[in-house]
C-alpha positions in Angstrom: 5.4 3.2 25.4 8.4 4.5 23.4 10.8 2.7 21.0 13.9 4.3 19.6 14.1 3.1 16.0 16.9 3.9 13.5 16.0 3.9 9.8 19.0 3.4 7.5 19.2 4.1 3.8 21.9 4.0 1.3 23.7 7.4 0.8 23.1 7.5 -2.9 19.3 7.1 -2.3 19.3 9.8 0.3 21.1 12.2 -2.0 18.6 11.4 -4.8 15.7 12.0 -2.4 17.3 15.3 -1.2 17.5 16.6 -4.7 14.0 15.5 -5.7 12.4 17.2 -2.6 14.1 20.5 -3.4 13.5 21.8 0.1 16.7 20.5 1.7 20.1 22.2 1.7 22.3 20.3 -0.8 24.8 18.2 1.2 22.6 17.8 4.2 21.8 14.2 3.3 25.4 13.2 3.3 26.2 15.2 6.5 23.3 13.5 8.3 24.2 10.1 7.0 27.7 10.5 8.5 26.6 11.8 11.9 23.0 11.2 12.9 23.5 7.7 14.4 26.8 8.4 16.2 26.5 7.5 19.9 22.9 6.3 19.7 21.6 3.1 21.1 18.4 1.9 19.4 15.8 -0.6 20.3 15.5 -1.5 16.6 17.3 -0.7 13.4 15.5 -0.9 10.0 16.6 -0.8 6.4 14.5 1.7 4.5 14.8 -0.5 1.3 13.5 -3.6 3.0 9.9 -2.6 2.2 7.0 -1.4 4.3 5.5 -4.8 5.2 8.8 -6.2 6.4 9.6 -3.1 8.5 6.2 -2.9 10.0 6.4 -6.5 11.0 9.9 -5.9 12.5 8.5 -2.9 14.5 5.6 -4.9 15.8 7.8 -7.8 16.8 10.1 -5.5 18.7 7.2 -3.7 20.3 5.7 -7.0 21.5 9.0 -8.4 22.7 10.9 -7.6 25.8 14.4 -7.0 24.5 14.8 -3.2 24.2 18.1 -1.5 24.8 17.7 2.2 24.2 17.7 4.9 26.8 14.0 5.2 26.2 13.4 1.7 27.5 11.5 1.6 30.8 14.1 -0.6 32.6 16.8 -0.9 30.0 15.6 -4.4 29.1 
């Protein structure tokens, strides 16, 4: 059982995380932010700043439901 889930985060927070990690090429956060979701259809989209409990509940609700839309959905339901 596969779900295609997008996780969105504000660009300024991504850039901050990129710099703190120190193992990413500078500028990759912005490049990914601008391109990674283009042309994708997700079963669920999450906001990284919403908090773990909220996002976990949203994932579980989606997983238990029958309204998936991504290309990973069994029947495109």
